[in-house]
N, C-alpha and C positions, 0 to 999 in steps of 0.2 A: 818525410813530406806528407802534410795534410792529404787524405784521400780525396777530399773535394777539389783541392789545387790540382792533385794529378789528372782527376778527371777533365778539368776544364782546360787544361793545358793540351789534353790529348784532343779535346773537341775543337779548339782553335787552332792545332798544330799545321794543318794542311793551307792555312792561309799564309803560312811564312816559308820564305825561300830558303833553301839550305837548311831546313829543319832537321835536327837529329839528337838523338838521346845520347849524350856524352858518356854518363855513367848514371848510378843510381843518384836521384836529386838532382841532376845537372842536365840542363838542356841548351842548346846552342842553335842559333838562326841569324839571318840579318835581320838587322834593325829595323822595324816598320815605322818607327817614329822618325828617324833622319833618313831613312833610305839606304844607311850604310855606305860603301864605297860605289861612287857612280863609275869609276875607271875601272875597277876589278870586282867583277860579278861573282868571283868565288870567295870573296872576303864575308865573313859572317862574325860579327862582334857583338851580337846580343845575347845575353844569357838570362835563363831562368835558374835559380839554384836556391837553397834551404838555408835560412839564417834562423837558427834555433828552432821554435816551432812554426816560423812564418815562411812565406815564399817571396823572393825579391826578384825584381829584374833591373838589369846593368847593361847598359851599352858602352863598349870602350872606344867608340868612335865620337858619338856626340856628347858623352859623359852623364847621361840621364840615369839617376838612380832613385827607383820607386817600388812601392811595395806591388804584388802581382794584382792585388784589387784595382788600385789606381792605373796599372797598366791596362787591365781590362776595360776599363772605363774609357780610355784612350781608343782601344781598337774597336769595341763595339758594345754600344750603351745597353742592348737588349739583353745580350749575354751577362753584361756586368750586373743588371738587375737580377738574373736568375742565380748568379752566383752569390749575390749578397744574401739573398733569401734563403739559399740552400745553407750557407755559412750559419745563419741566423738560427735556422731550424735545428741544425748540429749543435748549437750552443758555441759556436766558435766567435770570440769577439778578443778585442786587444789591440796591440799595436797596428797588426796588419789588418784589421777590419775597421772600416770607416763607413759612414754615411756619406749621401750626397754631399758634394760641396755647396755651401752656402750659396743662394741667389740673392744678391743684395737689391731687393724691392723695397726695402724701408729706407726711411730718410737717413743719410750719410751721418755717420756719428763723429763726434769732436774728440779726435786723437790726441793724447798727450804727446809733446812734440820729444820723445825719447829717442826718435831714430836719427843719426846723423847722416840725413839726407835732405835735400831741397825738397821744397813744396812742390806737387805737380803742376802747380799754377805757374812754377817759373820756367817751365818748359812747353814751348808752343804746341807741340804734338800731343803731349799728355794733357794740356789744358784743352785743347780742341775735342779731343776724344770724350774727356769726361763731361764737358758742357753740352756735347751732343747727346749724352745719356742722362741729361739734365741732374748730373752730380755737381757739387761744389769740389773744384779742384783743390781747394786749400786744405780739403780733409784726406788728400792722399799725398803720398810721396812718389819720388821718381829716382830710379838707379840708372845711370847711363850704362853702366856694365854690371849687369843683374848677377850673373855667376861669380864674378871676382867680389861684389859686395856680399853676397850671401855667405860664400866662405870665410869671410872676414867675421862672420857672426856664428857660423855653424858650418862645419865642413860637410859640404854636400856634394860638389861636384869634382870628380877625378880630374877633370881637364876644363880649363875656361876657354879653349877655343870656340869660334863662333858663338862668342857672346853677344849680347844684344840689350838694347835697353826695355825696361818695364816699368809699368805702374805699379807701386808698392801698396798693398791693402793690409795694413796690422791687423792682426787677431789679438784680442784681449780677454782673459779670463780672470775675473775677480780683481781688476785693477791691475794685473801682470800682463805684459807682453809675451804670449806664448807662441806665437808664429806668426807668419804673414804669407800673402799671396802675391805672385808676380804676375801681373797681366800683360801680355806681348803687345807691342804697339804697331810692329810691322807684321807681315805675313809670316805664321808659324803653325806648325801642325800640333804644337802643344800651347794653347791660347793663356790657359792658367796653371801656375806652378805651385803647389803649396808646401812650405817649409815648416815644420814643427819646431820650435826651440825646446819645448818641454813636452817630452813624451808621456808624461803622465796627466796633461790637459785634457778634458773632454774635446772631442772633436766635431760638436755640434754648437753653433753661434747663433743666439737670437737676440732680441733687442734687450731682454734682461742679461745678457753675458757681454754686451758690447761696452767697451771703455765709455764712460761719460765724464764730462768735467764735474 
């Protein structure tokens, strides 16, 4: 496991209940994202472990499976920024090293209708949310069961329990759909979930990279 990852795991370890080092490159604690079991405080189903040269987080309760840097982003944005700077300084890049998630402040792009989903404008809650943000709901999509639909495209969640509806924001690169973001409509500790369909695609998206008609 990368020494920078180990450093930051130790730095945040005191925040997690039931935290322990199981063995080399494997840590266990109660999942801070879903809260783990509310009935049994002894259950700890969150894990940090090594995958090739990267570190990953996985919860066997809520099914969340994300890279360590995205996990840090959810826990503490200040520490996350320190971590990404240190990784960059050490020359660590690749699948487990991403930049800040894009902030969609530009005019909503016109996406090609390649996704087998209804438009966000067809759902009252999704339409109301997007219109409140001055965004055109016809440029976005809606998934009633986000985890189930995501797994139909790319196996991401081990469990589809506690599934929820989300607005779908497609991500295009060079006219190809390479991933998407799911924006929660209801109360959620994870407002945005990013799923990449092409691991080799760049993780930076701007006006020049967005799919146009």
